[in-house]
C-alpha positions as CSV (number, residue, x, y, z in Angstrom):
1,M,-93.6,-76.2,132.8
2,S,-95.9,-77.7,130.3
3,T,-94.9,-77.3,126.6
4,T,-98.0,-75.2,125.9
5,T,-96.4,-72.5,128.1
6,T,-95.9,-69.2,126.2
7,K,-92.3,-68.6,125.3
8,S,-90.5,-65.3,124.2
9,L,-88.0,-65.3,121.5
10,L,-85.6,-62.2,122.1
11,T,-83.6,-61.0,119.0
12,R,-82.7,-57.5,117.2
13,K,-82.9,-55.8,114.0
14,L,-79.9,-56.5,112.2
15,V,-79.1,-53.6,110.4
16,T,-80.0,-51.1,113.1
17,R,-78.9,-50.4,116.6
18,T,-77.0,-52.9,118.7
19,D,-79.4,-52.3,121.7
20,V,-82.2,-54.9,122.7
21,V,-85.5,-54.5,124.1
22,S,-85.8,-55.6,127.7
23,P,-87.3,-58.7,127.7
24,V,-91.0,-58.3,128.5
25,A,-93.3,-61.4,127.9
26,P,-96.3,-60.1,126.0
27,P,-99.7,-61.5,126.9
28,P,-100.2,-64.7,125.1
29,P,-102.5,-64.9,122.1
30,P,-105.1,-67.5,121.7
31,R,-103.6,-70.8,121.0
32,E,-104.3,-72.7,118.0
33,S,-103.8,-76.1,119.4
34,E,-102.5,-77.5,122.8
35,D,-99.3,-78.8,120.7
36,D,-98.3,-75.4,119.4
37,I,-95.8,-73.0,121.0
38,S,-96.0,-69.4,120.5
39,L,-92.5,-67.5,120.3
40,Y,-92.5,-63.9,120.4
41,M,-89.7,-62.1,118.5
42,T,-89.1,-58.5,119.9
43,C,-87.4,-56.1,117.5
44,S,-85.4,-53.0,118.7
45,N,-86.9,-50.5,116.1
46,A,-88.7,-47.2,117.0
47,A,-92.0,-49.0,117.1
48,G,-91.0,-51.6,119.6
49,D,-92.6,-54.1,117.0
50,V,-93.6,-57.6,118.6
51,R,-93.9,-60.6,116.1
52,T,-95.0,-64.0,116.5
53,V,-93.6,-67.2,115.3
54,R,-95.6,-70.3,116.0
55,V,-94.2,-73.7,116.0
56,L,-95.2,-77.2,116.9
57,E,-93.5,-78.9,120.1
58,H,-91.7,-81.5,117.9
59,E,-90.4,-79.2,115.1
60,P,-86.7,-79.2,114.7
61,I,-84.8,-76.0,115.3
62,V,-84.1,-75.7,111.5
63,D,-87.7,-75.0,110.9
64,L,-87.8,-72.4,113.5
65,S,-84.5,-71.1,111.9
66,F,-86.4,-70.7,108.7
67,G,-89.4,-69.0,110.2
68,I,-87.5,-66.5,111.9
69,H,-85.7,-65.4,108.7
70,T,-88.8,-64.5,106.8
71,H,-89.2,-61.6,109.4
72,Q,-87.7,-58.5,107.9
73,G,-84.2,-57.7,109.2
74,V,-83.2,-61.3,109.9
75,V,-80.9,-63.0,107.5
76,R,-81.3,-66.5,106.3
77,S,-77.7,-67.6,106.4
78,G,-74.7,-66.8,108.6
79,K,-76.6,-66.8,111.8
80,K,-77.3,-69.2,115.0
81,L,-79.8,-69.6,117.6
82,T,-78.4,-69.7,120.8
83,F,-80.1,-70.6,124.1
84,G,-77.6,-69.5,127.0
85,N,-74.4,-69.8,125.5
86,P,-74.6,-73.2,123.3
87,E,-75.8,-73.1,119.9
88,L,-79.1,-75.0,119.2
89,K,-78.7,-77.8,116.9
90,K,-80.6,-78.0,113.8
91,N,-81.9,-81.4,114.5
92,C,-82.6,-80.6,118.2
93,E,-86.7,-80.3,119.0
94,V,-88.5,-77.3,120.3
95,A,-89.7,-79.4,123.1
96,H,-86.2,-79.9,124.4
97,M,-85.9,-76.0,124.6
98,S,-88.9,-75.9,126.9
99,T,-87.9,-79.0,129.3
100,V,-84.4,-76.9,129.7
101,A,-86.3,-73.7,130.5
102,E,-88.7,-75.6,132.9
103,S,-85.6,-77.1,134.7
104,L,-84.1,-73.7,135.1
105,G,-87.5,-72.4,136.7
106,G,-88.6,-69.8,134.3
107,D,-91.6,-69.2,132.4
108,V,-90.2,-67.2,129.8
109,M,-87.5,-68.8,127.5
110,H,-84.9,-66.2,126.4
111,M,-83.1,-66.8,122.9
112,A,-81.1,-64.8,120.8
113,V,-80.1,-64.9,117.1
114,Q,-76.4,-64.5,116.8
115,L,-74.7,-63.9,113.5
116,K,-71.7,-66.4,112.7
117,D,-69.2,-64.0,110.7
118,L,-70.9,-60.4,110.9
119,L,-69.6,-57.4,112.6
120,Y,-71.5,-54.5,113.4
121,V,-69.2,-51.5,113.2
122,R,-70.4,-47.8,113.7
123,V,-69.2,-45.3,110.8
124,R,-68.9,-41.7,112.3
125,T,-69.0,-38.6,110.2
126,V,-68.5,-35.1,111.7
127,E,-72.6,-34.9,111.4
128,H,-73.9,-38.4,112.5
129,E,-72.9,-42.0,113.1
130,T,-74.4,-45.0,111.1
131,E,-74.2,-48.6,112.0
132,V,-73.5,-51.1,109.3
133,A,-72.9,-55.0,109.2
134,I,-70.4,-56.5,107.2
135,R,-69.2,-60.1,106.9
136,R,-65.6,-60.9,108.1
137,N,-64.5,-62.5,104.9
138,Q,-65.4,-59.3,103.1
139,S,-63.0,-56.4,102.3
140,V,-62.7,-52.9,103.3
141,R,-63.8,-52.1,99.9
142,D,-66.9,-53.9,100.5
143,L,-67.4,-52.1,103.7
144,K,-67.1,-48.8,101.8
145,E,-69.9,-49.9,99.3
146,V,-72.1,-50.9,102.2
147,V,-71.6,-47.1,103.6
148,Q,-72.2,-45.9,100.2
149,R,-75.7,-47.3,100.1
150,E,-76.6,-46.0,103.5
151,E,-74.9,-42.5,103.0
152,G,-74.9,-41.8,99.4
153,I,-71.1,-41.1,99.4
154,E,-69.1,-42.3,96.5
155,A,-66.7,-45.1,97.7
156,E,-64.1,-43.7,95.7
157,D,-64.4,-40.5,98.0
158,M,-64.0,-42.2,101.3
159,Q,-61.5,-42.7,103.7
160,L,-62.1,-45.1,106.7
161,L,-60.0,-44.5,109.7
162,L,-59.4,-46.6,112.6
163,R,-57.6,-45.2,115.5
164,G,-56.2,-42.5,113.0
165,R,-55.0,-44.9,110.4
166,E,-56.6,-45.5,107.2
167,L,-57.6,-48.7,106.2
168,D,-56.4,-50.4,102.9
169,D,-59.1,-51.2,100.3
170,E,-57.8,-54.5,99.8
171,S,-57.6,-55.6,103.3
172,A,-60.1,-58.4,104.5
173,I,-62.2,-57.3,107.4
174,S,-60.8,-60.1,109.4
175,E,-57.3,-58.8,108.9
176,T,-58.1,-55.4,110.6
177,A,-58.6,-54.9,114.3
178,L,-62.4,-54.5,113.8
179,S,-64.8,-55.9,116.2
180,D,-68.5,-55.5,117.3
181,G,-69.2,-51.9,118.1
182,T,-65.8,-50.4,116.6
183,I,-65.9,-47.1,115.8
184,L,-64.6,-46.0,112.5
185,H,-64.2,-42.4,111.4
186,L,-65.2,-41.4,107.7
187,L,-63.4,-38.6,106.0
188,V,-64.6,-37.5,102.5
189,R,-62.0,-36.7,100.1
190,N,-62.7,-33.5,98.1
191,R,-62.6,-34.8,94.7
192,A,-62.1,-33.3,91.2
193,R,-63.5,-34.4,87.8
194,V,-60.6,-33.5,85.7
195,R,-61.1,-33.4,81.8
196,V,-58.0,-33.8,79.8
197,Q,-57.7,-33.0,76.1
198,S,-54.4,-34.6,74.6
199,A,-52.5,-32.9,71.6
200,T,-54.3,-35.3,69.0
201,G,-57.8,-34.3,70.1
202,K,-58.5,-37.3,72.4
203,K,-60.5,-36.3,75.3
204,L,-60.1,-37.9,78.7
205,E,-61.9,-37.7,82.0
206,L,-60.6,-38.5,85.4
207,T,-61.7,-38.3,88.8
208,I,-58.8,-37.4,91.5
209,S,-58.5,-35.9,94.8
210,S,-57.9,-32.1,94.6
211,S,-55.4,-32.8,97.3
212,E,-53.2,-34.9,94.8
213,S,-50.1,-33.7,93.1
214,I,-49.7,-33.0,89.5
215,E,-47.2,-35.8,89.4
216,S,-49.8,-38.2,90.7
217,L,-52.3,-36.9,87.8
218,K,-49.3,-37.4,85.2
219,E,-48.6,-41.0,86.6
220,K,-52.3,-41.8,86.0
221,L,-52.3,-40.3,82.5
222,D,-49.4,-42.8,81.6
223,K,-50.3,-45.7,83.6
224,D,-54.0,-45.8,82.6
225,H,-54.0,-44.1,79.4
226,G,-50.5,-44.7,77.6
227,I,-49.5,-41.0,77.4
228,D,-46.1,-40.2,77.8
229,V,-46.3,-37.1,79.9
230,S,-42.5,-36.7,79.8
231,S,-43.2,-35.1,76.3
232,H,-45.9,-33.0,77.2
233,R,-46.9,-30.2,79.3
234,L,-50.0,-30.2,81.4
235,M,-51.9,-26.7,80.9
236,Y,-54.9,-25.0,82.7
237,K,-56.3,-21.9,81.8
238,G,-53.0,-20.9,79.8
239,R,-50.8,-21.9,82.8
240,E,-48.5,-25.0,82.9
241,L,-49.0,-27.0,85.9
242,Q,-45.8,-27.7,87.8
243,D,-44.8,-30.6,89.5
244,G,-44.9,-30.6,93.5
245,R,-48.1,-28.7,93.5
246,T,-51.6,-29.9,93.9
247,L,-54.6,-29.3,91.9
248,A,-56.4,-27.5,94.7
249,S,-53.4,-25.1,94.7
250,Y,-54.7,-24.1,91.2
251,G,-58.0,-23.5,92.3
252,I,-59.3,-27.1,90.8
253,S,-61.6,-28.4,93.1
254,R,-64.8,-29.6,91.2
255,I,-64.2,-29.6,87.5
256,G,-60.9,-28.6,85.7
257,N,-60.6,-28.4,81.8
258,L,-57.1,-29.3,81.2
259,S,-55.1,-29.7,77.8
260,L,-51.8,-31.4,77.1
261,E,-49.4,-29.8,74.8
262,V,-46.4,-31.6,72.9
263,L,-43.3,-30.2,74.1
264,N,-41.1,-29.7,70.8
265,P,-43.0,-32.5,69.2
266,Q,-40.8,-33.0,66.1
267,K,-37.3,-32.3,67.8
268,K,-35.1,-35.0,67.9
269,D,-31.2,-35.0,68.9
270,G,-29.1,-34.2,66.1
271,C,-31.8,-33.2,63.6
272,D,-30.9,-29.7,63.0
273,S,-32.8,-29.5,59.8
274,T,-35.9,-30.9,61.2
275,E,-36.0,-28.3,64.0
276,G,-35.7,-25.7,61.6
277,E,-38.7,-27.1,59.8
278,V,-40.6,-26.8,63.0
279,H,-39.6,-23.4,63.5
280,L,-40.9,-22.5,60.2
281,L,-44.2,-24.3,60.9
282,S,-44.7,-22.3,63.8
283,Q,-44.2,-19.2,62.0
284,S,-46.9,-20.5,59.4
285,I,-49.2,-21.3,62.3
286,E,-48.7,-17.7,63.9
287,A,-49.2,-16.2,60.2
288,A,-52.4,-18.2,59.8
289,K,-53.8,-17.0,63.1
290,R,-53.3,-13.3,61.7
291,G,-55.0,-14.3,58.5
292,L,-58.1,-15.4,60.5
293,L,-58.1,-12.3,62.4
294,H,-58.0,-10.2,59.0
295,G,-60.8,-12.2,57.5
296,F,-58.7,-14.7,55.3
297,Y,-60.8,-17.7,56.3
298,P,-59.7,-21.3,55.3
299,E,-60.7,-22.2,51.5
300,L,-61.4,-25.6,50.2
301,A,-58.7,-26.9,47.7
302,S,-59.7,-27.3,44.3
303,S,-58.8,-30.9,44.0
304,G,-58.6,-34.0,46.2
305,S,-61.0,-36.5,47.5
306,G,-61.5,-35.2,50.9
307,G,-61.5,-31.7,52.8
308,A,-58.2,-30.0,52.4
309,Y,-58.0,-26.1,53.2
310,M,-55.8,-23.5,52.5
311,M,-54.8,-21.3,55.2
312,Y,-53.6,-17.6,54.5
313,D,-51.6,-15.1,56.3
314,D,-52.9,-11.4,56.9
315,G,-51.6,-10.6,53.4
316,G,-53.8,-13.3,51.6
317,S,-50.8,-15.6,50.7
318,P,-51.0,-19.4,51.5
319,V,-48.8,-20.4,54.4
320,A,-50.5,-23.9,55.4
321,V,-52.6,-26.6,54.5
322,F,-55.3,-28.0,57.3
323,K,-56.9,-31.4,56.9
324,P,-59.6,-32.2,59.2
325,E,-60.0,-35.8,60.5
326,D,-63.9,-35.8,59.9
327,E,-63.6,-34.7,56.6
328,E,-61.3,-37.3,55.2
329,P,-62.6,-39.5,52.2
330,L,-65.4,-41.6,53.4
331,A,-65.7,-39.7,56.5
332,A,-68.9,-38.3,58.1
333,N,-68.3,-34.7,57.0
334,N,-66.2,-34.9,53.8
335,P,-67.2,-32.3,51.4
336,R,-66.9,-34.2,48.4
337,P,-69.0,-37.3,48.9
338,L,-67.9,-40.6,47.3
339,T,-69.9,-43.6,46.1
340,Y,-67.4,-46.1,47.0
341,I,-68.2,-48.7,49.6
342,P,-65.3,-50.4,51.4
343,T,-65.5,-54.1,51.7
344,V,-64.5,-53.9,55.4
345,P,-66.6,-51.3,57.4
346,G,-64.5,-48.2,58.5
347,E,-61.7,-49.1,55.8
348,G,-60.3,-46.0,54.1
349,L,-59.9,-45.9,50.3
350,R,-56.9,-48.0,50.7
351,R,-57.1,-51.5,52.2
352,G,-55.2,-51.7,55.5
353,T,-56.1,-48.0,56.4
354,K,-58.9,-46.6,58.5
355,V,-61.2,-43.7,58.4
356,G,-60.0,-41.0,60.4
357,E,-56.4,-41.9,60.7
358,G,-55.2,-39.9,57.7
359,A,-54.2,-36.7,59.9
360,K,-52.2,-38.8,62.4
361,R,-50.4,-40.6,59.4
362,E,-49.8,-37.2,57.9
363,V,-47.9,-36.2,61.0
364,A,-46.4,-39.5,61.3
365,A,-44.6,-39.5,57.9
366,F,-42.9,-36.1,58.9
367,L,-41.9,-37.5,62.3
368,L,-40.2,-40.5,61.0
369,D,-38.2,-38.2,58.2
370,K,-35.3,-38.3,60.3
371,N,-32.8,-35.1,59.3
372,H,-35.6,-34.1,56.7
373,F,-33.9,-36.7,54.5
374,S,-36.8,-37.1,52.3
375,S,-38.2,-33.2,52.5
376,V,-41.5,-34.2,54.1
377,P,-43.0,-30.6,54.9
378,A,-43.4,-29.8,58.6
379,T,-46.6,-31.1,59.8
380,T,-48.5,-31.3,63.2
381,L,-51.8,-31.9,64.7
382,V,-53.9,-28.8,65.5
383,K,-57.4,-27.9,66.8
384,F,-59.3,-25.0,66.0
385,G,-61.1,-23.6,69.0
386,D,-63.4,-26.4,70.4
387,G,-64.1,-27.7,67.0
388,K,-62.1,-29.7,64.2
389,V,-59.1,-31.5,64.7
390,G,-56.8,-32.1,62.0
391,S,-53.3,-32.0,60.4
392,L,-51.6,-28.9,59.7
393,Q,-48.8,-29.0,57.2
394,Q,-46.5,-26.2,55.9
395,F,-47.4,-24.7,52.4
396,V,-44.7,-25.2,50.1
397,L,-44.7,-23.1,46.9
398,S,-43.7,-25.1,44.0
399,E,-43.6,-24.8,40.1
400,S,-45.3,-28.1,39.4
401,D,-45.9,-31.8,40.4
402,C,-44.4,-34.8,38.9
403,E,-47.6,-35.7,37.0
404,N,-47.0,-32.5,34.7
405,M,-43.3,-33.2,34.3
406,G,-41.3,-35.9,33.0
407,P,-39.2,-38.0,35.4
408,S,-36.0,-37.6,33.1
409,L,-35.6,-34.0,34.9
410,F,-35.0,-35.5,38.3
411,S,-31.7,-36.5,39.6
412,V,-31.2,-40.0,40.8
413,K,-30.6,-38.6,44.5
414,E,-34.1,-36.8,44.7
415,V,-36.1,-39.7,43.3
416,H,-34.2,-42.0,45.6
417,K,-35.3,-40.0,48.8
418,I,-39.0,-40.5,47.7
419,C,-38.2,-44.2,47.2
420,L,-36.8,-44.7,50.5
421,L,-39.6,-43.1,52.4
422,D,-42.4,-44.8,50.5
423,I,-40.8,-48.3,51.1
424,R,-40.4,-47.6,54.5
425,L,-43.9,-46.4,55.2
426,A,-45.4,-49.0,52.6
427,N,-47.1,-46.1,51.1
428,T,-50.4,-47.1,49.3
429,D,-50.9,-43.9,47.7
430,R,-47.8,-42.7,45.7
431,N,-48.5,-40.9,42.5
432,G,-47.0,-38.0,40.4
433,G,-49.7,-35.7,41.6
434,N,-48.6,-36.0,45.3
435,I,-44.6,-35.1,44.6
436,L,-44.1,-31.5,44.1
437,V,-41.5,-30.1,42.2
438,K,-39.6,-27.0,43.0
439,E,-36.9,-25.4,41.1
440,S,-33.3,-25.1,42.9
441,P,-29.8,-24.1,41.8
442,N,-28.9,-27.8,41.4
443,G,-32.0,-28.5,39.1
444,Y,-35.2,-29.8,40.7
445,D,-36.2,-30.6,44.3
446,L,-38.7,-33.2,44.9
447,I,-41.2,-32.7,47.8
448,P,-43.6,-35.7,48.7
449,I,-46.9,-34.7,50.4
450,D,-50.3,-36.6,51.1
451,H,-49.2,-39.2,53.3
452,G,-52.7,-40.2,54.9
453,Y,-52.9,-43.6,53.2
454,C,-49.3,-44.6,54.8
455,L,-48.4,-46.9,57.5
456,P,-51.2,-49.4,56.7
457,S,-51.9,-52.9,58.4
458,S,-51.3,-55.0,55.3
459,F,-49.2,-54.6,52.1
460,M,-52.2,-55.4,50.0
461,D,-52.5,-51.8,48.1
462,C,-48.7,-50.6,48.3
463,S,-48.4,-48.4,45.0
464,F,-45.2,-46.6,43.8
465,E,-45.3,-44.7,40.8
466,W,-41.8,-44.1,40.8
467,A,-40.8,-47.9,40.4
468,Y,-40.6,-47.9,36.5
469,W,-38.6,-44.4,36.5
470,P,-35.2,-44.9,35.3
471,Q,-33.7,-43.6,38.4
472,A,-35.6,-46.4,40.6
473,K,-33.2,-49.0,38.6
474,V,-30.1,-47.9,40.2
475,P,-29.2,-49.2,43.6
476,F,-29.1,-46.7,46.4
477,D,-25.6,-45.0,46.9
478,A,-23.4,-45.5,49.9
479,A,-24.7,-42.2,51.8
480,T,-28.4,-43.3,51.5
481,C,-27.4,-46.9,52.6
482,T,-25.7,-45.5,55.6
483,Y,-29.0,-43.6,56.6
484,I,-31.2,-46.5,56.0
485,N,-29.0,-48.7,58.3
486,S,-29.3,-46.0,61.0
487,I,-33.2,-46.2,61.1
488,D,-34.2,-47.6,64.6
489,V,-37.5,-49.0,64.5
490,E,-38.0,-49.1,68.3
491,E,-36.9,-45.5,68.7
492,D,-39.3,-44.6,65.7
493,L,-42.4,-46.1,67.4
494,T,-41.7,-44.6,70.8
495,L,-41.5,-41.3,69.1
496,L,-45.0,-41.5,67.4
497,K,-46.5,-42.5,70.8
498,Q,-44.9,-39.6,72.5
499,N,-46.4,-37.3,70.0
500,G,-49.9,-39.0,70.2
501,V,-49.7,-40.6,66.8
502,G,-48.8,-44.3,67.8
503,L,-50.0,-46.9,65.5
504,R,-52.3,-50.0,65.9
505,P,-50.4,-53.3,66.5
506,E,-50.7,-54.7,62.9
507,C,-49.6,-51.2,61.6
508,E,-46.5,-51.5,63.8
509,R,-45.9,-55.0,62.7
510,V,-45.8,-53.7,58.8
511,Y,-43.5,-50.8,59.7
512,R,-41.2,-53.2,61.4
513,I,-41.3,-55.5,58.3
514,S,-40.9,-52.7,55.8
515,V,-37.7,-51.2,57.5
516,S,-36.4,-54.7,57.6
517,L,-36.7,-55.2,53.9
518,L,-35.5,-52.3,53.1
519,Q,-32.3,-52.5,55.6
520,K,-31.5,-56.0,54.1
521,A,-32.2,-55.4,50.5
522,S,-30.0,-52.3,50.5
523,K,-26.9,-54.1,51.7
524,A,-27.6,-56.7,49.0
525,L,-27.6,-53.9,46.6
526,L,-31.2,-54.1,45.2
527,S,-32.6,-51.2,43.5
528,P,-35.7,-49.5,44.6
529,H,-37.2,-50.7,41.6
530,E,-36.4,-54.4,42.6
531,I,-37.6,-53.8,46.2
532,S,-40.9,-52.4,44.7
533,K,-41.1,-55.8,42.7
534,V,-41.2,-57.7,46.2
535,M,-43.5,-55.4,47.7
536,C,-46.0,-54.4,45.0
537,R,-48.6,-56.6,43.3
538,D,-48.3,-57.2,39.6
539,T,-52.2,-57.3,39.4
540,P,-55.0,-56.1,41.5
541,T,-55.9,-60.1,42.3
542,S,-52.6,-61.5,42.6
543,Q,-50.5,-61.4,45.8
544,S,-47.0,-59.8,45.9
545,P,-44.0,-61.9,46.9
546,L,-43.8,-60.0,50.3
547,E,-47.5,-60.7,51.1
548,K,-46.9,-64.4,50.3
549,L,-43.7,-64.3,52.8
550,V,-45.5,-62.5,55.4
551,S,-48.5,-65.0,55.5
552,D,-45.9,-68.1,55.0
553,A,-44.1,-66.8,57.9
554,Y,-47.5,-67.0,60.0
555,V,-48.3,-70.3,59.2
556,L,-44.9,-71.6,59.9
557,A,-44.4,-69.8,63.2
558,A,-47.6,-71.3,64.4
559,A,-47.0,-74.8,62.9
560,E,-44.0,-74.9,65.2
561,N,-46.4,-74.4,68.1
562,G,-48.3,-77.1,67.2
563,V,-51.1,-74.7,66.0
564,R,-52.7,-74.7,62.5
565,V,-53.6,-71.4,61.0
566,K,-54.9,-70.1,57.6
567,K,-52.8,-68.3,55.0
568,S,-53.9,-64.4,55.3
569,A,-52.4,-61.4,53.3
570,S,-53.9,-59.2,56.4
571,L,-53.2,-60.4,59.7
572,P,-55.0,-59.6,63.1
573,G,-53.6,-57.3,65.8
574,I,-53.2,-60.1,68.1
575,L,-51.7,-63.2,66.6
576,E,-53.0,-66.9,67.4
577,G,-50.7,-69.8,67.7
578,C,-47.6,-67.7,68.1
579,S,-46.1,-64.6,69.8
580,E,-45.4,-61.4,67.9
581,T,-41.7,-62.0,68.6
582,E,-41.7,-65.6,67.1
583,Y,-43.7,-64.2,64.1
584,L,-41.3,-61.4,63.2
585,N,-38.2,-63.7,63.8
586,K,-39.8,-66.1,61.1
587,V,-40.3,-63.2,58.7
588,E,-36.6,-62.4,59.1
589,E,-35.6,-66.0,58.5
590,L,-37.8,-66.1,55.4
591,L,-36.7,-62.5,54.1
592,D,-32.9,-63.7,54.5
593,S,-33.6,-66.8,52.7
594,Y,-35.6,-65.0,49.8
595,L,-32.9,-62.5,49.2
596,L,-30.0,-65.1,48.9
597,E,-32.3,-66.9,46.3
598,T,-33.1,-63.7,44.4
599,S,-30.9,-62.0,41.7
600,S,-30.8,-58.6,40.3
601,D,-32.2,-59.5,37.0
602,D,-34.8,-62.1,37.9
603,L,-37.2,-61.8,41.0
604,Q,-39.1,-64.9,41.8
605,F,-40.7,-65.6,45.0
606,A,-38.5,-68.7,46.1
607,C,-40.7,-69.5,49.4
608,Q,-43.2,-72.3,49.5
609,D,-46.5,-71.2,47.9
């Protein structure tokens, strides 16, 4: 057989059926020269296309391979050319194939393109069957994505079954029992898009199989979104979803709008007085609902820097105060526009606070007021219909506030309960106007309100009006010290998270340090006045001793790890150069040294400046 004899190259279209067209040698076209060889590629498509690849007698196989891959359906890599069983070497010449073919006594040379690591599997649904190609080193998840492109079915909704067993997404194709021609059965999960609104107003959307259980949904909310479902109940159309049942059993097959409600959000073991406050707040909420039905709509308070609305009962008497998140000072819908421009975008009126966090801080102050020790009015987060989310606080009828009454009228005990709260929360906005005065058989009770600027991320704006009241210069009594020592920071932070009002990491840090200072200082018999001298600035531009201490602690903790960082009064949420534990341990160490070197009469910062 001469080298000018026409040869036929047989292959197949890689992404279609596995059948191969019978070898039929088409009539040879006119040759371009006596040295060229015409190779015909017959494809197994519906049209039975025949395509020609022309090569020279002495061209290497690598050039032939390159010529073949330019035809639609033939991949460039992951294939090999075979003539009989052996693979053709890339440096072999085309003429060699002709010689072999002639020695076999044929005038048509049969060649095939074989894939080195591709499998062809058939994916069968109840309606039809599709063949797809997948590499052995890819995963079952990759296979699903190939099927998704072919069938338009979301990969997350697929179950691929091999002999009745579902293939795991993470398994490699080479680890399965798949081979060429294997039939996989495709089942499509009936999935529901579940929209969940938390008690804080946060909206989440999940896609989950309607056949999954309520427990499975709760696990996803806990694991993926940090919601402690043990303290919530999941509601759908006014019904609580029970564990042990599926979404489908509640008629949730496509879209379901669910809500999370806090289970007794402010209740803690052994806190009977707090539980009573929650009950009163529940009564206030019901009374406000009746008031709305009778036409007593929320009324904007006459004073303040943001939106605060009085809620009335059906008789027109005030029962609660509502503060929407989107009407806080500097928020988009604040009814009292302010000209103040914060130095940090998104920062509130006080440094270390953020616009939109005030409502949650109001709730946090009440939750942390264990046993109602400091008399913070009962507060919770509410949502009006499908609209505004904000804090709702029980209305307290009072005679006046501390701005209009001299502090000499108040007992040490009443003042100290406010001092304790503000130190603990690193309050940046304690003034006489937000301490209500209520007459009682024993004199006057003080009621602290407006806690939207507590629990900040730094100590830069701590401010306590009571710091120079005479009562603040008296050390805490034994009962108050016992209460202070009972504060459990980890328990507190968990409680806030459970109720959907968790803090930013940097705010958690400030809370830890504030409680530590309060507990250490009370044991050292420092008065609230003396503690305020540690926390608060003497002038707006000078740092407080505590600001210097926390900055020094950061520098020293990082230095022990060989990292140099800059001093800063406001630390980032994630520290560089040291872990959070290493940093807090260094703060504790410096606090202990500072309190040992500090006398009650002369508070001077003893750490290195």
